[in-house]
C-alpha angles and dihedrals in degrees: 000000000000118000110246121222097214114086092222094055090044090054091049091051092048090050089050090052092049091049091050090051091050091049090050090054089058095056108105120238089228091061092047091051089049089062091057091046088053090047090053091051092052090048090055089051089051089055091054092049090048091055090049091052092050090051092049092049090049091051091049089051091051093049093047091049092048094049106035114195138126096261094051090049088054092049090049091050090049091051092052089048090051090054092046093048093051093044092052091050092049090049090051091055090046088057090048090052090051090052091049090047091053093044089054091060102277126259119355115236090223095047114015091192090066130059120244098248102047093153095051112121098177093063092059093043093049095045101039106023096031136197128302096273098021114063115214128240091262088082091054088049091051091053091046089055092050093046093047093050091047090051092050091048091052092049091059093044090252089285103189098222093047095044092050090055095055109105096195104101146118109253099219093167092060090051092051090055092051132071092246121107096223147356094272095056089041091060107028113020109120092345117149115252090242092057095051097060095065089045091056092044089050089054088053088050090053091051093051092045090050090052089050089055091049093047092050089053092050092047089057089053096051105081140134118272121247104275117238105204110225097151136050131232130177115246128194121204108191125191087219132018091190120039137180119252110267094025124112121257111220126187138166112228116197143147112263115243092002114141121242087234089072090095114163092001092089128070121186128191134174119206088346096307117117118233127207110259124214123175090349093305136101132192120226119199132177139159116246123226124165126038118257142053117335123196133196135178124233124201123187122188118198119196119206103229092212105041097021087227112157122218119189128205124189133184140168120236132184142193136188126243115200147149126276115294141182127244117201114176131171108226092224105032142310091284131088115212125213116240099023139078110264111204116217133184117211122189138156123200111249095005125102114240088233089064094054125098112204127191139157132226128192131014091070085276138169129188130206129189114234102166144006092290100359126104138173120223124200121190135183109182127062116236132061134328138175132223108218122207128186137164141094092047091307131118122175143138136206127210125233134178121238117215141168118253108276118262112277121230118246113227139174106215100325096326133090094195146325133083118347131179119254094241095045092049093051091047093063117100098199147311126309131204117221130191104214119203092357111141097202130088101252137134126201124205128216109237097189149304144201116251117204118191119199111186121190111281091356135106119260118267121208128206126181110216124195116208131007099289122072116262118223094270093048091046091054090049092049091051089059090066116132133163112293096026120124126214122195122198106199137166089030111180129188135184121214131189109289095024118127092195136013120277127217115250136177124319122227136211124194129189115203115231 
């Protein structure tokens, strides 16, 4: 703030500063601490996104290595550049946070993770908005956001669907609808120090999420080329790769990518014995005896119908002969989840399903037969369990892990945070819990949350809401929403099937546009 020369203006400014200080004194410590709790929740979300991005980059690397060509090398280079661009941007904001932390007095003796002056609004205004002739670092941040988004757009070739899904952006429309002159004032002018940290962390979250969108696009681009077959290789398709002693081993032996019109131009032999060929394919059959690995040699002769030149291809194949065994497979995965029906298929080679006795031990589990080889498992205790199978001279067991249902994701409408239109925000009746990518039929319920409302130039207001739907106080606070306001949903708890008590899930922050 510049120092005015006129005494009247100086007095007005001094009164404004005193008023600001008095307002700051009325902000509750609980609300200030809630901002840092929210910031911690967003940081945890950032860690999950970072792991996802590393996995995506690794998959792109594998695909590019498996299908070496110039285009895939370019996509791999673009993916690495996406990761580098996002990492540099996140590091820049980390440095900005450190500077804000120091400017707010450094670490508090009571809580070293928080600065001393968490209610101070002048620190954020001075550092990020700036003085009259000295713009703050918020303008540099704004330009960094624009530059980073532009770079990410270029790395995906400005693909419309991908670009539209990138959350990292400057919401110019929201600024136009407010009384602020620009994006920096809209976000940081006279905001408490505690409220700015989750805003900066959310911007980091947007950058990481945007890089996830870009990496997903590039992964879809890195693929193997259509293979043009210009060589031949023998292929064996066996009905069983592991057979019981005394049973027959049956396999189809054919030349890969060879047309069925080849007719008499193909000769196939196994261990020196010719096999009858039909449509370019022969069937090899033998009776197994001893237990262990069995090998056989395949030779395929291909006659060029024009030059009569013969090309021969040979290859060794093997199969395993063993005793009877049990197969126990969960239809979804090798995990049983508490609170839902877990479908399981149990089979044993050479033994009728009617002769099998199936039980479960551990995990507080029970098992029920629902079909010839189909069972449903229910468990109650996390840890390990075993499915036990006996019958027909066989006794075996298979291990499984027992887990709680994964944490659901809290959402308002279809969004878990970010900018939301005024009308859409007011139309919501409460918070929902969603189980993303969970294959089982299960529904989680929101038990409650804390709603913090930060209106422009006003102190935060906190409401504790029980249940998923807004109570009367929360509904009234939601209906006050106007462009520029910020709503924080913190301490969100949900209860899923099998839970004895509610569990904490992700926090959300929405900025009204």
